[in-house]
KEKE-3310 file (N, C-alpha, C; in steps of 0.2 Angstrom, whole numbers, plus 5000, padded with zeros to 4 digits):
npx = (5128:5140:5157:5162:5176:5180:5184:5177:5183:5186:5195:5203:5210:5223:5230:5242:5238:5246:5255:5247:5235:5222:5209:5203:5207:5217:5223:5241:5244:5247:5237:5228:5219:5224:5237:5235:5228:5238:5247:5239:5238:5248:5245:5232:5232:5226:5220:5214:5203:5201:5186:5182:5175:5174:5178:5191:5199:5213:5227:5220:5219:5217:5211:5203:5198:5188:5189:5184:5186:5184:5191:5197:5201:5202:5207:5215:5211:5221:5233:5231:5232:5245:5253:5250:5255:5268:5272:5266:5269:5275:5267:5254:5244:5237:5227:5218:5210:5196:5185:5170:5152:5144:5140:5143:5148:5160:5157:5143:5137:5139:5134:5136:5147:5162:5171:5186:5193:5207:5213:5225:5228:5236:5251:5263:5266:5267:5280:5278:5265:5262:5258:5246:5237:5226:5233:5228:5232:5226:5217:5203:5185:5179:5167:5157:5159:5156:5142:5138:5140:5131:5119:5119:5116:5105:5093:5096:5096:5112:5117:5124:5136:5143:5154:5156:5160:5153:5139:5130:5123:5111:5108:5104:5107:5110:5116:5122:5130:5140:5153:5165:5181:5193:5210:5222:5231:5226:5212:5199:5187:5173:5163:5149:5139:5126:5129:5141:5144:5154:5168:5161:5164:5176:5171:5161:5170:5178:5168:5163:5175:5176:5166:5172:5182:5176:5170:5158:5142:5135:5122:5122:5126:5115:5107:5115:5115:5101:5100:5106:5117:5132:5141:5139:5144:5158:5176:5184:5192:5209:5215:5224:5221:5211:5203:5198:5189:5181:5170:5154:5144:5129:5132:5144:5160:5174:5176:5186:5197:5190:5187:5200:5203:5194:5200:5210:5206:5204:5214:5215)
npy = (5237:5248:5243:5246:5248:5254:5268:5282:5293:5310:5319:5334:5340:5346:5348:5348:5346:5342:5332:5321:5309:5313:5311:5298:5281:5272:5258:5255:5269:5285:5292:5304:5298:5285:5288:5293:5282:5273:5278:5277:5264:5257:5264:5261:5247:5240:5238:5253:5264:5281:5290:5302:5319:5325:5320:5324:5329:5324:5334:5344:5355:5356:5365:5363:5349:5336:5320:5304:5290:5273:5266:5251:5250:5260:5277:5292:5308:5318:5311:5304:5314:5319:5308:5304:5316:5315:5305:5306:5312:5329:5337:5334:5337:5335:5345:5345:5334:5325:5316:5308:5306:5289:5283:5295:5300:5307:5310:5307:5314:5327:5344:5356:5362:5371:5378:5386:5395:5400:5413:5420:5436:5444:5449:5442:5428:5424:5415:5409:5407:5397:5384:5385:5394:5398:5405:5419:5428:5440:5455:5455:5457:5460:5464:5460:5446:5444:5447:5436:5425:5427:5423:5410:5406:5398:5384:5373:5363:5357:5351:5356:5360:5349:5335:5322:5310:5310:5308:5299:5303:5313:5328:5340:5354:5365:5381:5391:5402:5412:5420:5433:5438:5451:5454:5464:5458:5445:5434:5427:5415:5410:5397:5390:5376:5364:5352:5345:5343:5332:5340:5352:5365:5369:5370:5380:5390:5391:5395:5407:5414:5415:5425:5436:5438:5445:5438:5433:5437:5441:5436:5425:5414:5411:5405:5395:5387:5384:5376:5364:5357:5352:5355:5368:5376:5384:5380:5368:5373:5373:5360:5364:5376:5375:5374:5364:5372:5372:5361:5359:5354:5346:5350:5360:5356:5357:5370:5380:5379:5382:5396:5401:5397:5406:5418:5418:5420:5417:5426:5436)
npz = (5525:5530:5536:5552:5553:5542:5531:5523:5512:5507:5494:5490:5476:5466:5450:5437:5421:5410:5408:5408:5402:5404:5417:5420:5423:5412:5403:5403:5401:5407:5419:5429:5439:5439:5444:5457:5463:5463:5472:5483:5486:5494:5506:5509:5508:5499:5482:5476:5467:5466:5465:5454:5454:5441:5425:5419:5403:5393:5396:5402:5416:5435:5448:5459:5459:5465:5474:5479:5490:5497:5511:5516:5529:5544:5542:5546:5540:5539:5539:5527:5518:5520:5518:5504:5497:5500:5491:5479:5462:5458:5451:5455:5468:5485:5492:5503:5514:5520:5531:5525:5525:5524:5509:5502:5486:5475:5462:5460:5470:5468:5465:5458:5446:5442:5429:5422:5409:5401:5390:5380:5374:5360:5351:5354:5363:5380:5387:5399:5400:5391:5392:5398:5393:5379:5365:5357:5344:5338:5341:5352:5353:5368:5373:5364:5365:5379:5378:5369:5378:5388:5382:5384:5396:5408:5406:5394:5379:5375:5364:5352:5357:5361:5361:5349:5355:5367:5365:5370:5381:5391:5384:5390:5400:5414:5414:5427:5429:5418:5413:5408:5411:5410:5412:5408:5395:5397:5396:5405:5405:5414:5418:5426:5430:5432:5426:5414:5397:5386:5381:5382:5388:5381:5368:5369:5372:5360:5351:5356:5354:5340:5339:5346:5337:5327:5317:5318:5324:5340:5342:5334:5341:5348:5338:5335:5346:5347:5335:5338:5332:5331:5321:5317:5326:5334:5333:5343:5358:5363:5374:5385:5390:5399:5415:5429:5441:5453:5464:5469:5483:5492:5505:5514:5509:5508:5515:5520:5511:5500:5501:5500:5487:5480:5482:5473:5459:5442:5431:5441)
capx = (5130:5148:5160:5164:5183:5182:5184:5175:5188:5186:5201:5203:5216:5225:5235:5244:5236:5250:5258:5242:5230:5215:5208:5201:5212:5218:5229:5247:5244:5247:5231:5228:5216:5228:5242:5232:5227:5245:5249:5234:5238:5252:5242:5226:5233:5222:5219:5208:5203:5197:5180:5183:5169:5174:5183:5195:5202:5220:5230:5216:5221:5212:5213:5198:5195:5186:5189:5183:5187:5183:5197:5195:5203:5201:5212:5214:5212:5227:5238:5230:5234:5252:5256:5249:5259:5275:5273:5263:5273:5274:5262:5248:5244:5231:5226:5215:5206:5191:5180:5163:5147:5143:5136:5145:5152:5162:5154:5136:5134:5140:5128:5138:5154:5164:5177:5188:5197:5212:5215:5230:5228:5242:5255:5268:5263:5272:5282:5275:5258:5262:5255:5240:5232:5226:5236:5225:5236:5222:5212:5196:5180:5177:5160:5153:5160:5151:5135:5137:5140:5125:5114:5120:5114:5099:5093:5096:5099:5118:5120:5128:5143:5144:5158:5153:5161:5148:5132:5125:5120:5106:5112:5101:5111:5108:5122:5119:5134:5144:5156:5172:5185:5199:5216:5227:5230:5223:5205:5196:5180:5171:5156:5146:5133:5124:5133:5144:5145:5161:5171:5156:5167:5180:5167:5159:5175:5179:5162:5163:5181:5173:5162:5177:5186:5172:5168:5151:5138:5133:5116:5123:5127:5108:5106:5119:5112:5094:5101:5108:5121:5139:5145:5138:5148:5165:5181:5186:5198:5214:5214:5228:5218:5205:5204:5192:5190:5178:5164:5150:5140:5124:5135:5151:5165:5181:5175:5192:5200:5186:5189:5207:5203:5191:5205:5215:5202:5208:5216:5215)
capy = (5242:5249:5241:5252:5249:5257:5275:5285:5299:5314:5323:5340:5339:5351:5345:5351:5340:5342:5325:5315:5307:5314:5309:5291:5276:5268:5253:5257:5276:5289:5296:5306:5293:5280:5290:5294:5276:5269:5281:5275:5257:5255:5267:5257:5240:5236:5242:5257:5269:5286:5292:5309:5323:5327:5316:5329:5326:5324:5340:5349:5356:5356:5369:5360:5342:5332:5313:5300:5283:5270:5262:5245:5251:5267:5282:5299:5312:5322:5306:5302:5320:5320:5302:5305:5321:5312:5300:5308:5317:5336:5340:5332:5338:5334:5351:5344:5328:5324:5310:5310:5301:5284:5284:5300:5299:5313:5312:5307:5319:5334:5348:5362:5362:5377:5378:5392:5394:5406:5415:5425:5440:5448:5447:5438:5424:5424:5408:5407:5405:5393:5377:5386:5398:5398:5411:5421:5434:5445:5458:5452:5461:5457:5466:5455:5439:5444:5446:5429:5421:5428:5419:5403:5405:5394:5377:5372:5357:5359:5347:5360:5361:5342:5331:5316:5304:5309:5309:5294:5306:5318:5335:5346:5356:5372:5385:5396:5408:5412:5427:5434:5443:5453:5457:5466:5454:5439:5434:5421:5413:5405:5394:5386:5372:5358:5346:5347:5338:5331:5346:5358:5372:5371:5371:5386:5395:5391:5398:5415:5417:5417:5432:5440:5440:5448:5433:5431:5442:5438:5433:5419:5409:5409:5401:5388:5383:5382:5372:5358:5354:5353:5357:5375:5380:5386:5375:5366:5377:5368:5358:5366:5382:5373:5372:5363:5377:5369:5357:5360:5348:5349:5353:5363:5350:5360:5378:5384:5379:5386:5403:5402:5397:5412:5423:5417:5419:5417:5433:5440)
capz = (5530:5530:5541:5556:5553:5536:5530:5517:5512:5501:5493:5486:5472:5461:5446:5431:5417:5404:5407:5409:5397:5407:5424:5420:5422:5406:5403:5401:5400:5413:5421:5436:5443:5440:5448:5464:5465:5464:5478:5489:5487:5501:5512:5510:5509:5493:5475:5476:5462:5468:5460:5453:5452:5434:5421:5415:5397:5392:5396:5406:5423:5440:5454:5464:5458:5471:5473:5485:5490:5503:5513:5520:5536:5546:5541:5548:5534:5538:5537:5520:5514:5520:5515:5497:5495:5500:5486:5472:5458:5461:5447:5458:5475:5489:5496:5509:5515:5526:5531:5523:5527:5520:5503:5498:5480:5473:5456:5460:5475:5466:5462:5453:5444:5439:5425:5419:5403:5400:5383:5380:5368:5359:5345:5357:5368:5386:5388:5406:5399:5385:5394:5402:5390:5372:5362:5351:5342:5336:5346:5353:5356:5374:5374:5360:5368:5385:5375:5367:5384:5391:5379:5385:5403:5409:5405:5387:5375:5373:5359:5348:5360:5364:5357:5346:5359:5373:5363:5373:5388:5391:5382:5393:5406:5416:5416:5431:5428:5413:5413:5405:5415:5407:5416:5403:5389:5399:5397:5409:5404:5419:5417:5431:5428:5436:5423:5408:5392:5384:5377:5381:5389:5376:5362:5370:5371:5353:5348:5357:5351:5333:5340:5348:5331:5322:5311:5319:5329:5346:5341:5330:5346:5349:5332:5335:5352:5344:5330:5341:5327:5333:5315:5316:5332:5333:5334:5350:5360:5365:5381:5390:5393:5403:5422:5434:5447:5460:5464:5475:5486:5496:5511:5513:5509:5510:5516:5521:5505:5495:5502:5497:5479:5477:5482:5467:5453:5435:5429:5446)
cpx = (5138:5151:5163:5172:5185:5181:5182:5179:5187:5192:5200:5210:5217:5231:5236:5243:5241:5253:5254:5237:5223:5215:5207:5206:5212:5224:5235:5248:5243:5241:5232:5225:5220:5234:5240:5231:5233:5247:5245:5236:5242:5249:5236:5227:5229:5222:5213:5209:5198:5192:5181:5176:5169:5180:5187:5198:5209:5222:5226:5219:5215:5215:5209:5195:5194:5186:5187:5184:5185:5189:5194:5197:5203:5208:5211:5216:5218:5233:5237:5233:5242:5256:5256:5254:5266:5277:5271:5269:5271:5269:5255:5248:5237:5231:5223:5211:5202:5187:5173:5158:5147:5139:5138:5149:5154:5159:5146:5133:5135:5134:5130:5145:5156:5171:5179:5193:5201:5213:5220:5230:5234:5247:5260:5265:5269:5274:5280:5268:5257:5258:5248:5235:5232:5228:5232:5228:5232:5218:5205:5191:5177:5169:5155:5154:5156:5144:5133:5136:5134:5119:5114:5117:5107:5099:5092:5098:5106:5121:5125:5135:5145:5148:5155:5154:5156:5141:5127:5122:5115:5110:5109:5105:5109:5115:5119:5123:5139:5147:5163:5175:5191:5204:5222:5226:5227:5216:5203:5189:5178:5164:5155:5140:5132:5127:5136:5145:5152:5163:5166:5160:5172:5177:5164:5164:5177:5174:5162:5170:5180:5170:5167:5181:5183:5169:5161:5148:5136:5127:5116:5124:5120:5106:5109:5116:5105:5095:5103:5113:5128:5143:5144:5141:5155:5170:5182:5192:5203:5213:5218:5226:5213:5207:5198:5193:5187:5172:5160:5145:5134:5126:5142:5156:5172:5180:5181:5196:5197:5187:5195:5207:5200:5195:5210:5211:5207:5208:5216:5222)
cpy = (5242:5247:5247:5253:5253:5264:5277:5292:5303:5318:5329:5340:5345:5348:5349:5345:5339:5335:5319:5315:5308:5311:5301:5287:5273:5263:5256:5265:5280:5293:5299:5301:5288:5281:5290:5287:5272:5272:5279:5268:5255:5258:5263:5250:5236:5241:5246:5263:5275:5288:5300:5313:5324:5322:5320:5326:5327:5332:5346:5349:5356:5360:5366:5354:5339:5325:5310:5293:5280:5265:5257:5245:5258:5271:5289:5303:5316:5317:5304:5308:5320:5314:5302:5310:5319:5308:5302:5312:5324:5339:5338:5333:5337:5340:5350:5337:5328:5318:5312:5305:5295:5285:5290:5298:5305:5315:5312:5312:5326:5338:5354:5361:5369:5376:5385:5390:5401:5407:5421:5429:5443:5445:5442:5434:5423:5416:5405:5405:5399:5386:5378:5391:5397:5405:5413:5428:5440:5448:5455:5457:5458:5458:5461:5448:5439:5443:5439:5424:5421:5424:5412:5401:5402:5387:5376:5365:5359:5355:5350:5361:5354:5338:5325:5310:5304:5310:5303:5297:5311:5325:5341:5347:5363:5375:5391:5402:5407:5419:5427:5440:5445:5456:5458:5462:5447:5439:5427:5420:5408:5403:5389:5383:5366:5351:5349:5341:5337:5337:5352:5365:5374:5373:5378:5392:5396:5395:5406:5418:5419:5424:5437:5443:5444:5444:5432:5437:5438:5434:5426:5413:5406:5404:5394:5384:5380:5376:5365:5354:5356:5356:5365:5379:5381:5380:5374:5369:5372:5366:5361:5373:5381:5371:5370:5367:5374:5365:5358:5354:5351:5352:5355:5357:5352:5368:5382:5385:5382:5393:5405:5402:5403:5418:5423:5416:5420:5424:5438:5442)
cpz = (5530:5536:5545:5556:5546:5536:5523:5517:5506:5500:5489:5483:5467:5457:5440:5426:5411:5403:5408:5404:5401:5414:5424:5418:5415:5406:5400:5399:5406:5414:5428:5441:5445:5445:5455:5467:5467:5471:5484:5491:5493:5507:5514:5511:5504:5487:5476:5471:5465:5463:5460:5451:5445:5431:5416:5409:5398:5392:5400:5413:5428:5446:5460:5462:5465:5470:5479:5484:5497:5505:5517:5528:5538:5545:5543:5541:5533:5537:5530:5516:5514:5517:5507:5494:5495:5495:5479:5468:5460:5457:5449:5465:5479:5493:5502:5508:5521:5525:5529:5525:5522:5515:5499:5492:5477:5466:5457:5465:5473:5463:5458:5452:5441:5435:5423:5413:5402:5392:5384:5374:5367:5354:5348:5363:5374:5386:5394:5405:5394:5386:5397:5399:5383:5369:5356:5349:5340:5341:5346:5356:5362:5375:5370:5363:5375:5383:5373:5373:5387:5389:5381:5392:5403:5407:5397:5385:5372:5368:5354:5351:5363:5359:5355:5351:5365:5371:5366:5380:5386:5389:5386:5400:5408:5418:5420:5431:5422:5412:5410:5409:5411:5412:5411:5397:5390:5400:5401:5408:5410:5418:5423:5429:5432:5433:5416:5403:5389:5379:5377:5382:5383:5369:5363:5369:5364:5349:5349:5355:5343:5333:5341:5342:5326:5317:5312:5324:5335:5346:5337:5335:5348:5344:5333:5341:5350:5339:5332:5336:5329:5327:5314:5321:5330:5334:5341:5352:5363:5373:5386:5393:5398:5410:5426:5440:5453:5459:5470:5477:5490:5503:5510:5514:5512:5511:5516:5514:5499:5495:5499:5490:5476:5478:5477:5461:5447:5433:5435:5449)
residu = (UNK:UNK:UNK:UNK:UNK:UNK:UNK:UNK:UNK:UNK:UNK:UNK:UNK:UNK:UNK:UNK:UNK:UNK:UNK:UNK:UNK:UNK:UNK:UNK:UNK:UNK:UNK:UNK:UNK:UNK:UNK:UNK:UNK:UNK:UNK:UNK:UNK:UNK:UNK:UNK:UNK:UNK:UNK:UNK:UNK:UNK:UNK:UNK:UNK:UNK:UNK:UNK:UNK:UNK:UNK:UNK:UNK:UNK:UNK:UNK:UNK:UNK:UNK:UNK:UNK:UNK:UNK:UNK:UNK:UNK:UNK:UNK:UNK:UNK:UNK:UNK:UNK:UNK:UNK:UNK:UNK:UNK:UNK:UNK:UNK:UNK:UNK:UNK:UNK:UNK:UNK:UNK:UNK:UNK:UNK:UNK:UNK:UNK:UNK:UNK:UNK:UNK:UNK:UNK:UNK:UNK:UNK:UNK:UNK:UNK:UNK:UNK:UNK:UNK:UNK:UNK:UNK:UNK:UNK:UNK:UNK:UNK:UNK:UNK:UNK:UNK:UNK:UNK:UNK:UNK:UNK:UNK:UNK:UNK:UNK:UNK:UNK:UNK:UNK:UNK:UNK:UNK:UNK:UNK:UNK:UNK:UNK:UNK:UNK:UNK:UNK:UNK:UNK:UNK:UNK:UNK:UNK:UNK:UNK:UNK:UNK:UNK:UNK:UNK:UNK:UNK:UNK:UNK:UNK:UNK:UNK:UNK:UNK:UNK:UNK:UNK:UNK:UNK:UNK:UNK:UNK:UNK:UNK:UNK:UNK:UNK:UNK:UNK:UNK:UNK:UNK:UNK:UNK:UNK:UNK:UNK:UNK:UNK:UNK:UNK:UNK:UNK:UNK:UNK:UNK:UNK:UNK:UNK:UNK:UNK:UNK:UNK:UNK:UNK:UNK:UNK:UNK:UNK:UNK:UNK:UNK:UNK:UNK:UNK:UNK:UNK:UNK:UNK:UNK:UNK:UNK:UNK:UNK:UNK:UNK:UNK:UNK:UNK:UNK:UNK:UNK:UNK:UNK:UNK:UNK:UNK:UNK:UNK:UNK:UNK:UNK:UNK:UNK:UNK:UNK:UNK:UNK:UNK:UNK:UNK:UNK:UNK:UNK:UNK:UNK:UNK:UNK:UNK)
# end
């Protein structure tokens, strides 16, 4: 039974992943989990590693990562948010904090995650998008890319889009939504699913870019999916174009912040 003096706290995090070797803590290497854990230590009075909803890879960004931790002493969520933001580096921000029920775990309690990927089309790449969008200098057939994305919706074995490092887990996932939005030369691919495999979104993006460049037809993606062979799919898109947009739970966790994020959609 949880001690009445302890606190279970959820954090809504945003971070620029360029300077970090991913979310998960590693010895002698800067990670987001380790950085937040270091900032928590003087506040909590103990070594605490927050559990992240998603273990984002090196260079991947987040607009709506959720993390949770149990403090051995009671803490007001607003105090946690302000104290962390006073000590964290500027490329990691706590957007909100709240107390959550005993047993809540940011990773295990998650029901839906949404990722976005930015592609910058055109001969010249904007210096302001250099760290946040994959530059594809040739024109892309957006209609064909949308048709290819549509074929991935539903429950499938996504082995063809899974990195070798993650092949010890169940490859069956359900994609509830997959869409592509264009705003001028900027394309945003948004994928929402109940789970994601290692490099899954980046491999999907690399595959539909092959279609957009005219090298493959949209129905080729169906064949790739059915073949369950990573070697048949497209290249892995660069990490710096990927963003963890949001994580959903069985109850509204950060409803106000969620509305704010929806107002700032990729490419909007």
